[in-house]
C-alpha positions as CSV (number, residue, x, y, z in Angstrom):
1,M,-19.8,-17.9,14.6
2,P,-17.5,-19.5,17.2
3,T,-15.5,-17.2,19.5
4,P,-11.8,-17.4,18.5
5,L,-9.3,-18.7,21.0
6,V,-7.1,-15.7,21.6
7,I,-3.6,-16.8,22.1
8,R,-0.8,-14.6,23.5
9,L,1.9,-14.6,20.9
10,P,5.5,-14.5,22.0
11,F,7.4,-11.3,22.4
12,P,4.3,-8.9,22.4
13,G,6.4,-6.0,23.6
14,V,8.9,-6.4,20.8
15,D,6.2,-6.7,18.2
16,R,4.4,-3.6,19.5
17,S,7.7,-1.7,19.7
18,W,8.6,-2.5,16.1
19,Y,5.1,-1.6,14.9
20,T,5.4,1.8,16.7
21,E,8.8,2.4,15.1
22,V,7.6,1.8,11.6
23,N,4.5,3.8,12.3
24,H,6.7,6.7,13.3
25,V,8.8,6.2,10.0
26,A,5.4,6.4,8.1
27,R,4.4,9.7,9.8
28,Q,7.8,11.1,8.8
29,T,7.4,10.1,5.1
30,P,4.1,11.4,3.8
31,W,5.5,11.5,0.4
32,L,5.6,7.7,0.4
33,H,2.1,7.2,1.6
34,E,0.3,6.8,-1.7
35,V,2.8,4.6,-3.3
36,V,3.0,2.2,-0.4
37,R,-0.8,2.3,0.3
38,L,-1.5,1.3,-3.3
39,Y,1.1,-1.4,-3.2
40,A,-0.2,-2.8,0.1
41,L,-3.7,-2.8,-1.3
42,Y,-3.3,-3.8,-4.9
43,G,0.1,-5.4,-5.1
44,V,-1.5,-8.8,-5.4
45,V,-2.0,-7.8,-9.1
46,L,1.8,-7.6,-9.6
47,F,2.1,-11.1,-8.0
48,A,-0.4,-12.5,-10.3
49,L,1.5,-11.2,-13.3
50,L,4.7,-12.8,-11.8
51,L,2.9,-16.1,-11.8
52,L,1.9,-15.5,-15.5
53,V,5.4,-14.6,-16.5
54,A,6.8,-17.7,-14.7
55,W,4.4,-20.0,-16.5
56,W,5.3,-18.3,-19.8
57,R,9.0,-18.8,-19.3
58,A,8.5,-22.3,-18.1
59,R,6.5,-23.2,-21.2
60,R,9.1,-21.8,-23.5
61,S,11.9,-23.7,-21.6
62,G,10.6,-27.2,-22.6
63,S,11.2,-28.4,-19.1
64,I,8.3,-30.6,-17.7
65,T,9.4,-30.0,-14.2
66,R,9.5,-26.2,-14.6
67,V,6.1,-26.2,-16.3
68,S,4.8,-28.4,-13.5
69,A,6.1,-25.9,-11.0
70,S,4.5,-23.0,-12.8
71,L,1.2,-24.6,-12.6
72,W,1.6,-25.5,-9.0
73,A,2.6,-22.0,-7.9
74,P,-0.8,-20.4,-8.1
75,L,-2.4,-23.5,-6.6
76,G,0.1,-23.5,-3.7
77,A,-0.7,-19.8,-3.1
78,L,-4.5,-20.6,-2.9
79,L,-3.8,-23.6,-0.6
80,A,-1.6,-21.4,1.7
81,L,-4.4,-18.9,2.0
82,A,-6.8,-21.7,2.7
83,V,-4.7,-22.9,5.4
84,N,-4.3,-19.5,6.8
85,Q,-7.9,-18.9,7.4
86,P,-8.5,-21.4,10.3
87,L,-5.1,-20.6,11.7
88,G,-5.9,-16.9,11.9
89,R,-9.3,-17.5,13.4
90,F,-7.8,-19.9,15.9
91,V,-5.3,-17.3,17.1
92,G,-7.7,-14.5,17.0
93,E,-5.2,-11.6,17.2
94,R,-6.7,-8.1,17.0
95,R,-5.4,-5.6,14.6
96,P,-2.8,-3.3,15.9
97,Y,-5.0,-0.1,15.3
98,D,-7.6,-1.7,17.7
99,E,-5.1,-1.7,20.5
100,I,-2.7,1.1,19.9
101,A,-4.3,4.6,20.3
102,H,-3.5,7.1,17.6
103,A,-1.9,4.6,15.2
104,L,-1.5,6.0,11.7
105,V,-3.6,3.9,9.4
106,L,-3.5,4.4,5.6
107,V,-5.8,1.7,4.5
108,P,-9.5,0.9,5.3
109,R,-9.8,-0.8,8.9
110,T,-11.2,-4.2,9.0
111,T,-12.4,-6.6,11.8
112,D,-10.8,-9.8,10.6
113,F,-7.8,-11.5,12.2
114,S,-4.3,-9.8,12.2
115,F,-2.0,-12.9,12.6
116,P,-0.9,-14.2,10.2
117,S,-1.3,-11.6,7.4
118,D,-3.2,-12.8,4.3
119,H,-1.2,-10.5,2.1
120,A,2.1,-11.9,3.5
121,V,0.9,-15.5,3.1
122,M,0.0,-14.7,-0.5
123,A,3.4,-13.0,-1.1
124,G,5.5,-15.8,0.6
125,A,3.6,-18.5,-1.2
126,V,4.1,-16.8,-4.7
127,A,7.8,-16.1,-4.0
128,A,8.4,-19.8,-3.1
129,G,6.4,-21.1,-6.1
130,V,8.2,-18.8,-8.6
131,L,11.6,-19.8,-7.1
132,L,10.7,-23.4,-8.0
133,V,10.2,-22.3,-11.6
134,D,12.9,-19.7,-12.2
135,R,15.6,-18.6,-9.8
136,R,16.2,-15.2,-11.2
137,L,12.5,-14.4,-11.4
138,G,12.1,-16.0,-7.9
139,L,14.6,-13.6,-6.4
140,L,12.5,-10.7,-7.8
141,A,9.3,-12.3,-6.3
142,T,11.2,-12.6,-3.0
143,L,12.1,-8.9,-2.9
144,M,8.5,-8.0,-3.8
145,A,7.3,-10.3,-0.9
146,L,9.5,-8.6,1.5
147,L,8.3,-5.2,0.3
148,M,4.7,-6.3,0.6
149,A,5.4,-7.4,4.2
150,F,6.9,-4.1,5.1
151,A,4.1,-2.3,3.3
152,R,1.4,-4.0,5.5
153,V,3.2,-2.8,8.6
154,Y,4.0,0.7,7.2
155,V,0.2,1.3,6.3
156,G,-0.7,0.2,9.9
157,A,-2.6,-2.9,9.1
158,H,-0.4,-5.5,10.8
159,Y,2.3,-6.0,13.5
160,P,5.7,-7.1,12.2
161,F,5.3,-10.7,13.5
162,D,2.0,-10.9,11.5
163,V,3.8,-10.4,8.2
164,I,6.9,-12.6,9.2
165,A,4.6,-15.4,10.1
166,G,2.7,-14.9,6.9
167,L,5.7,-15.1,4.8
168,L,6.8,-18.3,6.5
169,V,3.3,-19.9,6.2
170,G,3.1,-19.1,2.6
171,A,6.6,-20.4,1.7
172,V,6.3,-23.6,3.8
173,V,2.9,-24.6,2.4
174,T,3.9,-24.1,-1.2
175,T,7.2,-25.8,-0.8
176,L,5.8,-28.9,1.1
177,G,2.9,-29.1,-1.3
178,W,5.4,-29.2,-4.2
179,V,7.2,-32.2,-2.7
180,V,3.8,-34.0,-2.5
181,V,2.4,-33.2,-6.0
182,R,5.6,-32.9,-8.1
183,R,5.5,-36.5,-9.5
184,P,1.9,-36.7,-10.3
185,L,1.8,-33.2,-11.7
186,R,4.8,-34.0,-13.9
187,G,2.8,-37.1,-15.2
188,L,-0.2,-34.9,-15.9
189,V,1.8,-32.3,-17.8
190,G,3.4,-35.1,-19.8
191,A,0.1,-36.4,-20.7
192,V,-1.2,-33.0,-21.6
193,N,1.8,-32.5,-23.8
194,R,0.6,-35.4,-26.0
195,T,-2.8,-33.8,-26.7
196,P,-4.1,-30.8,-28.6
197,L,-4.0,-28.8,-25.3
198,R,-0.1,-29.0,-25.4
199,V,0.0,-25.3,-26.2
200,L,-0.7,-24.8,-22.5
201,V,2.5,-26.6,-21.5
202,A,4.9,-26.3,-24.4
203,A,5.7,-23.4,-26.7
204,R,6.4,-25.8,-29.6
């Protein structure tokens, strides 16, 4: 396996300081540990449910554009995660608990890259994708994405800049991807709507 090119990210002192402050908050709120830990580890299931609800609402709306966006949203999230893998290996940032002694860590430690956060990339991508489908549901997805980003720092797994960058990477990849695939995907949905598979794209 090739050695990662470790890049010194901007404002390392600020990033470490913010991480330490959130870690201190975590130490002072043990009653929150289990809830935040579960969300940080398994919140991805809730984002999958959001994608399903977005597709269901789009299908009932009768809008080809909204249905197309609901089909793109999970694909955009997968693409964002795929983009994030080489980016993370290229930067090669170590996890904060490998550098900060006595950090409180509430989740299993891993040896993969820290920047950008995969969980934050997923959350940002899903939030952007759901916003393309349904603004109200998208606002809920955005709130959940922000909570996921905070949770990943709270449990000690990432620096704040790791999750901020992750949210941005996810949102940008999904949004730019939609600009590229919107027209052909609308054509595909329109074609499917004229076949026996139309139940996948239309409620009636």
